[in-house]
PQR file with spaces between the fields and no chain letter, atoms N, CA, C, O and H, PARSE charges and radii, in Angstrom:
ATOM       1  N    UNK     1     103.865   99.231   90.641 -0.4000 1.5000
ATOM       2  CA   UNK     1     102.666   98.522   90.354 -0.0000 2.0000
ATOM       3  C    UNK     1     102.978   96.931   89.239  0.5500 1.7000
ATOM       4  O    UNK     1     102.258   95.989   88.905 -0.5500 1.4000
ATOM       5  N    UNK     2     104.331   97.290   88.977 -0.4000 1.5000
ATOM       6  CA   UNK     2     104.389   96.064   87.770 -0.0000 2.0000
ATOM       7  C    UNK     2     104.872   94.711   88.990  0.5500 1.7000
ATOM       8  O    UNK     2     104.942   93.565   88.546 -0.5500 1.4000
ATOM       9  H    UNK     2     104.916   98.055   89.249  0.4000 1.0000
ATOM      10  N    UNK     3     105.044   94.853   89.828 -0.4000 1.5000
ATOM      11  CA   UNK     3     105.074   93.930   90.991 -0.0000 2.0000
ATOM      12  C    UNK     3     103.906   93.274   91.335  0.5500 1.7000
ATOM      13  O    UNK     3     103.908   92.055   91.504 -0.5500 1.4000
ATOM      14  H    UNK     3     104.987   95.784   90.189  0.4000 1.0000
ATOM      15  N    UNK     4     102.976   93.900   91.450 -0.4000 1.5000
ATOM      16  CA   UNK     4     101.202   93.854   92.183 -0.0000 2.0000
ATOM      17  C    UNK     4     101.115   93.009   90.542  0.5500 1.7000
ATOM      18  O    UNK     4     101.259   91.802   90.737 -0.5500 1.4000
ATOM      19  H    UNK     4     102.974   94.891   91.313  0.4000 1.0000
ATOM      20  N    UNK     5     100.940   93.297   89.169 -0.4000 1.5000
ATOM      21  CA   UNK     5     100.382   92.691   88.180 -0.0000 2.0000
ATOM      22  C    UNK     5     100.888   91.227   88.339  0.5500 1.7000
ATOM      23  O    UNK     5     100.268   90.168   88.435 -0.5500 1.4000
ATOM      24  H    UNK     5     100.822   94.277   89.011  0.4000 1.0000
ATOM      25  N    UNK     6     102.549   91.584   88.335 -0.4000 1.5000
ATOM      26  CA   UNK     6     102.926   89.998   88.227 -0.0000 2.0000
ATOM      27  C    UNK     6     102.442   89.081   89.479  0.5500 1.7000
ATOM      28  O    UNK     6     102.537   87.855   89.412 -0.5500 1.4000
ATOM      29  H    UNK     6     103.053   92.444   88.257  0.4000 1.0000
ATOM      30  N    UNK     7     102.037   89.589   90.365 -0.4000 1.5000
ATOM      31  CA   UNK     7     101.931   88.635   91.518 -0.0000 2.0000
ATOM      32  C    UNK     7     100.837   88.363   91.603  0.5500 1.7000
ATOM      33  O    UNK     7     100.597   87.474   92.420 -0.5500 1.4000
ATOM      34  H    UNK     7     101.960   90.584   90.420  0.4000 1.0000
ATOM      35  N    UNK     8      99.725   88.918   90.888 -0.4000 1.5000
ATOM      36  CA   UNK     8      97.849   88.866   90.439 -0.0000 2.0000
ATOM      37  C    UNK     8      98.371   87.682   89.638  0.5500 1.7000
ATOM      38  O    UNK     8      98.341   86.567   90.159 -0.5500 1.4000
ATOM      39  H    UNK     8      99.921   89.641   90.224  0.4000 1.0000
ATOM      40  N    UNK     9      98.830   87.839   88.453 -0.4000 1.5000
ATOM      41  CA   UNK     9      99.167   86.733   87.506 -0.0000 2.0000
ATOM      42  C    UNK     9      99.490   85.288   87.662  0.5500 1.7000
ATOM      43  O    UNK     9      99.118   84.250   87.114 -0.5500 1.4000
ATOM      44  H    UNK     9      98.855   88.745   88.030  0.4000 1.0000
ATOM      45  N    UNK    10     100.432   85.648   88.741 -0.4000 1.5000
ATOM      46  CA   UNK    10     100.863   84.125   89.449 -0.0000 2.0000
ATOM      47  C    UNK    10      99.592   83.045   90.144  0.5500 1.7000
ATOM      48  O    UNK    10      99.471   81.820   90.169 -0.5500 1.4000
ATOM      49  H    UNK    10     100.735   86.491   89.186  0.4000 1.0000
ATOM      50  N    UNK    11      98.705   84.261   90.705 -0.4000 1.5000
ATOM      51  CA   UNK    11      97.817   83.857   91.396 -0.0000 2.0000
ATOM      52  C    UNK    11      96.757   83.090   90.751  0.5500 1.7000
ATOM      53  O    UNK    11      96.049   82.142   91.091 -0.5500 1.4000
ATOM      54  H    UNK    11      98.803   85.256   90.685  0.4000 1.0000
ATOM      55  N    UNK    12      96.944   84.167   89.191 -0.4000 1.5000
ATOM      56  CA   UNK    12      95.322   83.388   88.252 -0.0000 2.0000
ATOM      57  C    UNK    12      96.309   81.912   87.821  0.5500 1.7000
ATOM      58  O    UNK    12      95.965   80.813   87.386 -0.5500 1.4000
ATOM      59  H    UNK    12      97.520   84.937   88.915  0.4000 1.0000
ATOM      60  N    UNK    13      97.497   82.423   88.130 -0.4000 1.5000
ATOM      61  CA   UNK    13      97.862   80.789   87.200 -0.0000 2.0000
ATOM      62  C    UNK    13      97.414   79.710   88.605  0.5500 1.7000
ATOM      63  O    UNK    13      96.879   78.659   88.252 -0.5500 1.4000
ATOM      64  H    UNK    13      97.776   83.316   88.483  0.4000 1.0000
ATOM      65  N    UNK    14      97.543   79.847   89.683 -0.4000 1.5000
ATOM      66  CA   UNK    14      97.419   79.042   90.705 -0.0000 2.0000
ATOM      67  C    UNK    14      96.034   78.411   90.849  0.5500 1.7000
ATOM      68  O    UNK    14      95.640   77.251   90.725 -0.5500 1.4000
ATOM      69  H    UNK    14      97.977   80.701   89.970  0.4000 1.0000
ATOM      70  N    UNK    15      95.234   79.929   91.247 -0.4000 1.5000
ATOM      71  CA   UNK    15      93.932   79.728   91.435 -0.0000 2.0000
ATOM      72  C    UNK    15      93.521   80.253   90.751  0.5500 1.7000
ATOM      73  O    UNK    15      93.937   81.362   90.414 -0.5500 1.4000
ATOM      74  H    UNK    15      95.554   80.871   91.348  0.4000 1.0000
ATOM      75  N    UNK    16      92.220   79.497   90.102 -0.4000 1.5000
ATOM      76  CA   UNK    16      91.086   79.292   88.974 -0.0000 2.0000
ATOM      77  C    UNK    16      90.150   79.916   89.155  0.5500 1.7000
ATOM      78  O    UNK    16      89.549   80.303   88.153 -0.5500 1.4000
ATOM      79  H    UNK    16      91.882   78.596   90.375  0.4000 1.0000
ATOM      80  N    UNK    17      89.610   80.293   90.543 -0.4000 1.5000
ATOM      81  CA   UNK    17      88.954   80.837   90.875 -0.0000 2.0000
ATOM      82  C    UNK    17      88.615   82.437   91.303  0.5500 1.7000
ATOM      83  O    UNK    17      88.704   82.667   92.509 -0.5500 1.4000
ATOM      84  H    UNK    17      90.099   79.979   91.357  0.4000 1.0000
ATOM      85  N    UNK    18      88.241   83.548   90.438 -0.4000 1.5000
ATOM      86  CA   UNK    18      88.397   84.728   90.838 -0.0000 2.0000
ATOM      87  C    UNK    18      88.141   85.183   92.103  0.5500 1.7000
ATOM      88  O    UNK    18      88.793   86.134   92.533 -0.5500 1.4000
ATOM      89  H    UNK    18      88.170   83.361   89.458  0.4000 1.0000
ATOM      90  N    UNK    19      87.040   84.498   92.970 -0.4000 1.5000
ATOM      91  CA   UNK    19      87.280   85.167   94.526 -0.0000 2.0000
ATOM      92  C    UNK    19      88.028   84.857   95.163  0.5500 1.7000
ATOM      93  O    UNK    19      88.084   85.340   96.294 -0.5500 1.4000
ATOM      94  H    UNK    19      86.510   83.725   92.620  0.4000 1.0000
ATOM      95  N    UNK    20      88.789   84.073   94.810 -0.4000 1.5000
ATOM      96  CA   UNK    20      89.660   83.102   95.241 -0.0000 2.0000
ATOM      97  C    UNK    20      91.291   84.513   95.235  0.5500 1.7000
ATOM      98  O    UNK    20      91.676   85.054   96.272 -0.5500 1.4000
ATOM      99  H    UNK    20      88.744   83.680   93.891  0.4000 1.0000
ATOM     100  N    UNK    21      91.837   84.742   94.027 -0.4000 1.5000
ATOM     101  CA   UNK    21      92.421   85.715   93.669 -0.0000 2.0000
ATOM     102  C    UNK    21      92.516   86.595   94.400  0.5500 1.7000
ATOM     103  O    UNK    21      93.462   86.873   95.137 -0.5500 1.4000
ATOM     104  H    UNK    21      91.525   84.303   93.185  0.4000 1.0000
ATOM     105  N    UNK    22      90.788   87.516   94.155 -0.4000 1.5000
ATOM     106  CA   UNK    22      90.626   88.538   94.876 -0.0000 2.0000
ATOM     107  C    UNK    22      90.810   88.993   96.341  0.5500 1.7000
ATOM     108  O    UNK    22      90.833   90.083   96.912 -0.5500 1.4000
ATOM     109  H    UNK    22      90.020   87.291   93.557  0.4000 1.0000
ATOM     110  N    UNK    23      90.925   87.775   96.687 -0.4000 1.5000
ATOM     111  CA   UNK    23      90.698   87.620   98.443 -0.0000 2.0000
ATOM     112  C    UNK    23      92.019   87.658   98.939  0.5500 1.7000
ATOM     113  O    UNK    23      92.346   88.239   99.974 -0.5500 1.4000
ATOM     114  H    UNK    23      90.906   86.889   96.223  0.4000 1.0000
ATOM     115  N    UNK    24      92.883   86.941   98.080 -0.4000 1.5000
ATOM     116  CA   UNK    24      94.466   86.722   98.176 -0.0000 2.0000
ATOM     117  C    UNK    24      94.918   87.945   97.612  0.5500 1.7000
ATOM     118  O    UNK    24      95.889   88.366   98.240 -0.5500 1.4000
ATOM     119  H    UNK    24      92.617   86.469   97.240  0.4000 1.0000
ATOM     120  N    UNK    25      94.559   88.727   96.599 -0.4000 1.5000
ATOM     121  CA   UNK    25      95.160   90.248   96.210 -0.0000 2.0000
ATOM     122  C    UNK    25      94.600   91.303   97.215  0.5500 1.7000
ATOM     123  O    UNK    25      95.091   92.402   96.958 -0.5500 1.4000
ATOM     124  H    UNK    25      93.770   88.385   96.088  0.4000 1.0000
ATOM     125  N    UNK    26      93.695   91.346   98.326 -0.4000 1.5000
ATOM     126  CA   UNK    26      93.018   92.153   99.300 -0.0000 2.0000
ATOM     127  C    UNK    26      94.119   91.446  100.567  0.5500 1.7000
ATOM     128  O    UNK    26      93.778   91.724  101.716 -0.5500 1.4000
ATOM     129  H    UNK    26      93.295   90.453   98.535  0.4000 1.0000
ATOM     130  N    UNK    27      94.960   90.865  100.469 -0.4000 1.5000
ATOM     131  CA   UNK    27      95.608   90.421  101.575 -0.0000 2.0000
ATOM     132  C    UNK    27      97.495   91.766  102.097  0.5500 1.7000
ATOM     133  O    UNK    27      98.262   92.105  102.999 -0.5500 1.4000
ATOM     134  H    UNK    27      95.237   90.639   99.536  0.4000 1.0000
ATOM     135  N    UNK    28      97.041   91.977  100.193 -0.4000 1.5000
ATOM     136  CA   UNK    28      98.544   92.651  100.215 -0.0000 2.0000
ATOM     137  C    UNK    28      98.084   93.970  100.588  0.5500 1.7000
ATOM     138  O    UNK    28      97.086   94.453  100.053 -0.5500 1.4000
ATOM     139  H    UNK    28      96.419   91.701   99.461  0.4000 1.0000
ATOM     140  N    UNK    29      98.861   94.689  101.623 -0.4000 1.5000
ATOM     141  CA   UNK    29      98.987   95.702  101.612 -0.0000 2.0000
ATOM     142  C    UNK    29      99.582   97.248  100.855  0.5500 1.7000
ATOM     143  O    UNK    29      99.130   98.381  100.690 -0.5500 1.4000
ATOM     144  H    UNK    29      99.671   94.297  102.058  0.4000 1.0000
ATOM     145  N    UNK    30     101.216   96.300  100.444 -0.4000 1.5000
ATOM     146  CA   UNK    30     101.795   97.221   99.804 -0.0000 2.0000
ATOM     147  C    UNK    30     103.496   95.885   99.719  0.5500 1.7000
ATOM     148  O    UNK    30     104.099   95.054  100.399 -0.5500 1.4000
ATOM     149  H    UNK    30     101.583   95.380  100.578  0.4000 1.0000
ATOM     150  N    UNK    31     103.507   96.565   98.355 -0.4000 1.5000
ATOM     151  CA   UNK    31     104.954   95.992   97.774 -0.0000 2.0000
ATOM     152  C    UNK    31     105.832   97.055   98.057  0.5500 1.7000
ATOM     153  O    UNK    31     105.369   98.195   98.033 -0.5500 1.4000
ATOM     154  H    UNK    31     103.017   97.240   97.803  0.4000 1.0000
ATOM     155  N    UNK    32     107.373   96.825   98.398 -0.4000 1.5000
ATOM     156  CA   UNK    32     107.980   97.518   98.277 -0.0000 2.0000
ATOM     157  C    UNK    32     109.611   97.438   98.125  0.5500 1.7000
ATOM     158  O    UNK    32     110.324   97.227   99.106 -0.5500 1.4000
ATOM     159  H    UNK    32     107.749   95.898   98.418  0.4000 1.0000
ATOM     160  N    UNK    33     109.916   97.548   97.353 -0.4000 1.5000
ATOM     161  CA   UNK    33     111.061   97.070   96.108 -0.0000 2.0000
ATOM     162  C    UNK    33     112.269   97.002   97.055  0.5500 1.7000
ATOM     163  O    UNK    33     111.782   96.863   98.177 -0.5500 1.4000
ATOM     164  H    UNK    33     109.336   97.719   96.556  0.4000 1.0000
ATOM     165  N    UNK    34     113.301   97.025   97.127 -0.4000 1.5000
ATOM     166  CA   UNK    34     114.667   96.759   97.713 -0.0000 2.0000
ATOM     167  C    UNK    34     115.228   98.338   97.383  0.5500 1.7000
ATOM     168  O    UNK    34     115.797   99.022   98.234 -0.5500 1.4000
ATOM     169  H    UNK    34     113.696   97.138   96.215  0.4000 1.0000
ATOM     170  N    UNK    35     114.915   98.860   95.755 -0.4000 1.5000
ATOM     171  CA   UNK    35     115.411  100.790   96.292 -0.0000 2.0000
ATOM     172  C    UNK    35     114.862  101.098   97.285  0.5500 1.7000
ATOM     173  O    UNK    35     115.498  101.242   98.330 -0.5500 1.4000
ATOM     174  H    UNK    35     114.453   98.304   95.063  0.4000 1.0000
ATOM     175  N    UNK    36     113.546  101.277   97.213 -0.4000 1.5000
ATOM     176  CA   UNK    36     112.267  102.282   98.233 -0.0000 2.0000
ATOM     177  C    UNK    36     112.770  101.669   99.095  0.5500 1.7000
ATOM     178  O    UNK    36     113.151  102.670   99.703 -0.5500 1.4000
ATOM     179  H    UNK    36     113.030  101.161   96.364  0.4000 1.0000
ATOM     180  N    UNK    37     113.160  100.762   99.779 -0.4000 1.5000
ATOM     181  CA   UNK    37     113.192  100.143  100.915 -0.0000 2.0000
ATOM     182  C    UNK    37     114.573  100.860  101.270  0.5500 1.7000
ATOM     183  O    UNK    37     114.484  101.413  102.366 -0.5500 1.4000
ATOM     184  H    UNK    37     112.850   99.949   99.285  0.4000 1.0000
ATOM     185  N    UNK    38     115.721  101.002  100.718 -0.4000 1.5000
ATOM     186  CA   UNK    38     117.088  101.749  101.076 -0.0000 2.0000
ATOM     187  C    UNK    38     116.708  102.849  100.550  0.5500 1.7000
ATOM     188  O    UNK    38     117.778  103.203  100.054 -0.5500 1.4000
ATOM     189  H    UNK    38     115.793  100.553   99.828  0.4000 1.0000
ATOM     190  N    UNK    39     116.084  103.534  100.327 -0.4000 1.5000
ATOM     191  CA   UNK    39     115.881  104.909  100.761 -0.0000 2.0000
ATOM     192  C    UNK    39     114.545  105.289  101.888  0.5500 1.7000
ATOM     193  O    UNK    39     114.120  106.410  102.168 -0.5500 1.4000
ATOM     194  H    UNK    39     115.215  103.246  100.730  0.4000 1.0000
ATOM     195  N    UNK    40     114.211  104.347  102.250 -0.4000 1.5000
ATOM     196  CA   UNK    40     113.361  104.703  103.385 -0.0000 2.0000
ATOM     197  C    UNK    40     114.099  104.134  104.773  0.5500 1.7000
ATOM     198  O    UNK    40     113.668  104.384  105.899 -0.5500 1.4000
ATOM     199  H    UNK    40     114.556  103.436  102.023  0.4000 1.0000
ATOM     200  N    UNK    41     115.017  103.510  104.563 -0.4000 1.5000
ATOM     201  CA   UNK    41     116.232  102.979  105.698 -0.0000 2.0000
ATOM     202  C    UNK    41     117.262  104.323  105.528  0.5500 1.7000
ATOM     203  O    UNK    41     117.894  104.681  106.522 -0.5500 1.4000
ATOM     204  H    UNK    41     115.368  103.307  103.649  0.4000 1.0000
ATOM     205  N    UNK    42     117.365  104.816  104.669 -0.4000 1.5000
ATOM     206  CA   UNK    42     118.732  106.003  104.595 -0.0000 2.0000
ATOM     207  C    UNK    42     117.978  107.289  105.372  0.5500 1.7000
ATOM     208  O    UNK    42     118.555  108.216  105.941 -0.5500 1.4000
ATOM     209  H    UNK    42     116.852  104.526  103.862  0.4000 1.0000
ATOM     210  N    UNK    43     116.773  107.120  105.261 -0.4000 1.5000
ATOM     211  CA   UNK    43     115.704  108.319  105.796 -0.0000 2.0000
ATOM     212  C    UNK    43     115.606  108.010  107.120  0.5500 1.7000
ATOM     213  O    UNK    43     116.069  108.883  107.854 -0.5500 1.4000
ATOM     214  H    UNK    43     116.305  106.367  104.799  0.4000 1.0000
ATOM     215  N    UNK    44     115.094  106.921  107.738 -0.4000 1.5000
ATOM     216  CA   UNK    44     115.138  106.539  109.504 -0.0000 2.0000
ATOM     217  C    UNK    44     116.274  106.602  109.920  0.5500 1.7000
ATOM     218  O    UNK    44     116.207  106.861  111.121 -0.5500 1.4000
ATOM     219  H    UNK    44     114.718  106.212  107.142  0.4000 1.0000
ATOM     220  N    UNK    45     118.062  106.441  109.354 -0.4000 1.5000
ATOM     221  CA   UNK    45     119.019  106.892  109.926 -0.0000 2.0000
ATOM     222  C    UNK    45     119.010  108.120  109.875  0.5500 1.7000
ATOM     223  O    UNK    45     119.585  108.580  110.862 -0.5500 1.4000
ATOM     224  H    UNK    45     118.117  106.231  108.377  0.4000 1.0000
ATOM     225  N    UNK    46     118.635  108.882  109.200 -0.4000 1.5000
ATOM     226  CA   UNK    46     118.795  110.227  109.247 -0.0000 2.0000
ATOM     227  C    UNK    46     118.117  110.516  110.436  0.5500 1.7000
ATOM     228  O    UNK    46     118.624  111.016  111.439 -0.5500 1.4000
ATOM     229  H    UNK    46     118.168  108.508  108.399  0.4000 1.0000
ATOM     230  N    UNK    47     116.977  110.189  110.289 -0.4000 1.5000
ATOM     231  CA   UNK    47     116.100  110.637  111.718 -0.0000 2.0000
ATOM     232  C    UNK    47     116.299  110.265  112.805  0.5500 1.7000
ATOM     233  O    UNK    47     115.897  111.002  113.706 -0.5500 1.4000
ATOM     234  H    UNK    47     116.565  109.782  109.474  0.4000 1.0000
ATOM     235  N    UNK    48     117.024  108.928  113.194 -0.4000 1.5000
ATOM     236  CA   UNK    48     117.670  108.435  113.862 -0.0000 2.0000
ATOM     237  C    UNK    48     116.959  107.219  114.705  0.5500 1.7000
ATOM     238  O    UNK    48     117.254  106.781  115.817 -0.5500 1.4000
ATOM     239  H    UNK    48     117.351  108.330  112.462  0.4000 1.0000
ATOM     240  N    UNK    49     115.772  106.766  113.668 -0.4000 1.5000
ATOM     241  CA   UNK    49     114.490  105.813  113.978 -0.0000 2.0000
ATOM     242  C    UNK    49     115.106  104.309  114.114  0.5500 1.7000
ATOM     243  O    UNK    49     115.022  103.546  115.077 -0.5500 1.4000
ATOM     244  H    UNK    49     115.532  107.122  112.764  0.4000 1.0000
ATOM     245  N    UNK    50     115.898  104.072  112.571 -0.4000 1.5000
ATOM     246  CA   UNK    50     116.251  102.822  112.360 -0.0000 2.0000
ATOM     247  C    UNK    50     115.920  101.884  113.141  0.5500 1.7000
ATOM     248  O    UNK    50     115.145  101.022  112.726 -0.5500 1.4000
ATOM     249  H    UNK    50     115.967  104.692  111.789  0.4000 1.0000
ATOM     250  N    UNK    51     116.543  101.818  114.754 -0.4000 1.5000
ATOM     251  CA   UNK    51     116.603  101.055  115.209 -0.0000 2.0000
ATOM     252  C    UNK    51     115.735  100.826  116.380  0.5500 1.7000
ATOM     253  O    UNK    51     115.907   99.999  117.276 -0.5500 1.4000
ATOM     254  H    UNK    51     117.172  102.518  115.091  0.4000 1.0000
ATOM     255  N    UNK    52     114.429  101.987  116.193 -0.4000 1.5000
ATOM     256  CA   UNK    52     113.018  101.367  116.685 -0.0000 2.0000
ATOM     257  C    UNK    52     112.447  100.677  115.063  0.5500 1.7000
ATOM     258  O    UNK    52     111.675   99.720  115.113 -0.5500 1.4000
ATOM     259  H    UNK    52     114.289  102.658  115.465  0.4000 1.0000
ATOM     260  N    UNK    53     112.731  101.038  114.161 -0.4000 1.5000
ATOM     261  CA   UNK    53     111.958  100.414  113.271 -0.0000 2.0000
ATOM     262  C    UNK    53     112.119   99.258  112.917  0.5500 1.7000
ATOM     263  O    UNK    53     111.269   98.479  112.486 -0.5500 1.4000
ATOM     264  H    UNK    53     113.358  101.816  114.120  0.4000 1.0000
ATOM     265  N    UNK    54     113.415   99.064  113.114 -0.4000 1.5000
ATOM     266  CA   UNK    54     114.221   97.170  113.091 -0.0000 2.0000
ATOM     267  C    UNK    54     113.699   96.604  114.417  0.5500 1.7000
ATOM     268  O    UNK    54     113.478   95.393  114.462 -0.5500 1.4000
ATOM     269  H    UNK    54     114.105   99.697  113.464  0.4000 1.0000
ATOM     270  N    UNK    55     113.533   97.180  115.242 -0.4000 1.5000
ATOM     271  CA   UNK    55     112.673   96.178  116.124 -0.0000 2.0000
ATOM     272  C    UNK    55     111.090   95.828  115.755  0.5500 1.7000
ATOM     273  O    UNK    55     110.438   94.785  115.800 -0.5500 1.4000
ATOM     274  H    UNK    55     113.712   98.163  115.205  0.4000 1.0000
ATOM     275  N    UNK    56     110.833   96.970  115.430 -0.4000 1.5000
ATOM     276  CA   UNK    56     109.197   96.393  115.250 -0.0000 2.0000
ATOM     277  C    UNK    56     109.528   95.791  114.150  0.5500 1.7000
ATOM     278  O    UNK    56     108.830   94.836  114.492 -0.5500 1.4000
ATOM     279  H    UNK    56     111.363   97.817  115.393  0.4000 1.0000
ATOM     280  N    UNK    57     109.899   95.490  113.247 -0.4000 1.5000
ATOM     281  CA   UNK    57     110.063   94.599  112.147 -0.0000 2.0000
ATOM     282  C    UNK    57     110.447   92.991  112.616  0.5500 1.7000
ATOM     283  O    UNK    57     109.825   92.026  112.171 -0.5500 1.4000
ATOM     284  H    UNK    57     110.465   96.265  112.969  0.4000 1.0000
ATOM     285  N    UNK    58     111.382   92.892  113.421 -0.4000 1.5000
ATOM     286  CA   UNK    58     111.635   91.900  114.121 -0.0000 2.0000
ATOM     287  C    UNK    58     110.033   91.593  115.141  0.5500 1.7000
ATOM     288  O    UNK    58     109.574   90.450  115.138 -0.5500 1.4000
ATOM     289  H    UNK    58     111.887   93.675  113.783  0.4000 1.0000
ATOM     290  N    UNK    59     109.475   92.465  115.772 -0.4000 1.5000
ATOM     291  CA   UNK    59     108.285   92.050  116.182 -0.0000 2.0000
ATOM     292  C    UNK    59     107.158   91.505  115.704  0.5500 1.7000
ATOM     293  O    UNK    59     106.499   90.641  116.282 -0.5500 1.4000
ATOM     294  H    UNK    59     109.848   93.393  115.775  0.4000 1.0000
ATOM     295  N    UNK    60     106.929   91.966  114.706 -0.4000 1.5000
ATOM     296  CA   UNK    60     106.006   91.538  113.823 -0.0000 2.0000
ATOM     297  C    UNK    60     106.089   90.432  113.071  0.5500 1.7000
ATOM     298  O    UNK    60     105.104   89.721  112.871 -0.5500 1.4000
ATOM     299  H    UNK    60     107.464   92.668  114.236  0.4000 1.0000
ATOM     300  N    UNK    61     107.638   90.100  112.429 -0.4000 1.5000
ATOM     301  CA   UNK    61     107.952   88.508  112.314 -0.0000 2.0000
ATOM     302  C    UNK    61     107.634   87.896  112.847  0.5500 1.7000
ATOM     303  O    UNK    61     107.090   86.908  112.352 -0.5500 1.4000
ATOM     304  H    UNK    61     108.438   90.677  112.591  0.4000 1.0000
ATOM     305  N    UNK    62     107.736   88.031  114.120 -0.4000 1.5000
ATOM     306  CA   UNK    62     107.566   86.880  115.833 -0.0000 2.0000
ATOM     307  C    UNK    62     106.193   87.017  115.489  0.5500 1.7000
ATOM     308  O    UNK    62     106.060   85.965  114.864 -0.5500 1.4000
ATOM     309  H    UNK    62     108.177   88.833  114.521  0.4000 1.0000
ATOM     310  N    UNK    63     105.252   87.478  115.457 -0.4000 1.5000
ATOM     311  CA   UNK    63     104.083   87.264  115.213 -0.0000 2.0000
ATOM     312  C    UNK    63     103.886   86.760  114.500  0.5500 1.7000
ATOM     313  O    UNK    63     103.557   85.636  114.877 -0.5500 1.4000
ATOM     314  H    UNK    63     105.360   88.333  115.965  0.4000 1.0000
ATOM     315  N    UNK    64     103.844   86.938  112.751 -0.4000 1.5000
ATOM     316  CA   UNK    64     104.025   86.647  111.658 -0.0000 2.0000
ATOM     317  C    UNK    64     103.854   85.044  111.687  0.5500 1.7000
ATOM     318  O    UNK    64     102.962   84.409  111.125 -0.5500 1.4000
ATOM     319  H    UNK    64     104.112   87.851  112.445  0.4000 1.0000
ATOM     320  N    UNK    65     105.009   84.484  112.543 -0.4000 1.5000
ATOM     321  CA   UNK    65     105.297   83.141  112.000 -0.0000 2.0000
ATOM     322  C    UNK    65     105.415   82.467  114.105  0.5500 1.7000
ATOM     323  O    UNK    65     106.211   81.726  114.682 -0.5500 1.4000
ATOM     324  H    UNK    65     105.733   85.000  113.000  0.4000 1.0000
ATOM     325  N    UNK    66     104.331   83.144  114.512 -0.4000 1.5000
ATOM     326  CA   UNK    66     104.502   82.712  115.589 -0.0000 2.0000
ATOM     327  C    UNK    66     105.486   82.248  116.390  0.5500 1.7000
ATOM     328  O    UNK    66     105.369   81.091  116.792 -0.5500 1.4000
ATOM     329  H    UNK    66     103.685   83.746  114.044  0.4000 1.0000
ATOM     330  N    UNK    67     106.464   82.905  116.728 -0.4000 1.5000
ATOM     331  CA   UNK    67     107.425   82.280  117.437 -0.0000 2.0000
ATOM     332  C    UNK    67     107.350   83.039  119.051  0.5500 1.7000
ATOM     333  O    UNK    67     106.950   84.094  119.544 -0.5500 1.4000
ATOM     334  H    UNK    67     106.559   83.845  116.402  0.4000 1.0000
ATOM     335  N    UNK    68     108.021   81.738  119.496 -0.4000 1.5000
ATOM     336  CA   UNK    68     107.880   82.528  121.008 -0.0000 2.0000
ATOM     337  C    UNK    68     109.168   81.928  121.539  0.5500 1.7000
ATOM     338  O    UNK    68     109.534   80.766  121.362 -0.5500 1.4000
ATOM     339  H    UNK    68     108.346   80.881  119.096  0.4000 1.0000
ATOM     340  N    UNK    69     109.984   83.138  122.400 -0.4000 1.5000
ATOM     341  CA   UNK    69     111.305   82.791  122.369 -0.0000 2.0000
ATOM     342  C    UNK    69     110.994   82.046  123.953  0.5500 1.7000
ATOM     343  O    UNK    69     110.116   82.375  124.751 -0.5500 1.4000
ATOM     344  H    UNK    69     109.687   84.082  122.543  0.4000 1.0000
ATOM     345  N    UNK    70     111.843   81.135  124.072 -0.4000 1.5000
ATOM     346  CA   UNK    70     112.045   80.806  125.733 -0.0000 2.0000
ATOM     347  C    UNK    70     112.463   81.102  126.809  0.5500 1.7000
ATOM     348  O    UNK    70     113.689   81.022  126.887 -0.5500 1.4000
ATOM     349  H    UNK    70     112.556   80.868  123.424  0.4000 1.0000
ATOM     350  N    UNK    71     112.078   81.342  127.480 -0.4000 1.5000
ATOM     351  CA   UNK    71     112.201   82.490  129.159 -0.0000 2.0000
ATOM     352  C    UNK    71     113.723   81.499  129.224  0.5500 1.7000
ATOM     353  O    UNK    71     113.564   80.298  129.004 -0.5500 1.4000
ATOM     354  H    UNK    71     111.083   81.407  127.418  0.4000 1.0000
ATOM     355  N    UNK    72     114.860   81.886  129.457 -0.4000 1.5000
ATOM     356  CA   UNK    72     116.150   81.354  130.578 -0.0000 2.0000
ATOM     357  C    UNK    72     115.333   81.527  131.783  0.5500 1.7000
ATOM     358  O    UNK    72     114.564   82.447  132.064 -0.5500 1.4000
ATOM     359  H    UNK    72     114.989   82.861  129.636  0.4000 1.0000
ATOM     360  N    UNK    73     115.678   80.347  132.522 -0.4000 1.5000
ATOM     361  CA   UNK    73     115.614   81.000  134.298 -0.0000 2.0000
ATOM     362  C    UNK    73     117.644   81.102  134.539  0.5500 1.7000
ATOM     363  O    UNK    73     118.120   81.496  135.604 -0.5500 1.4000
ATOM     364  H    UNK    73     116.302   79.600  132.293  0.4000 1.0000
C-alpha cells in the first residue's frame, strides 16, 4: 500500500486538479513489487506455467506499446 500512496503523492505534485489525479489513480490496477513477483514466478515454475506467463507478458507489452513485428518473406 505504501507504493500506491507514493504514486498518489507524486501525482498530486504533478497534477493540481483532483479529478485528474483520481483518473490517473483509477488506471492503476495493481502494484506488484519485486519480492511478490519473485514468489509468483517461483509458483509458476512449480506449476509449469512460466513460459505461458512470459508469452502473455510479451504479448501485452506489444499491445501496450503498439509494437508490430515486420513479417519477413
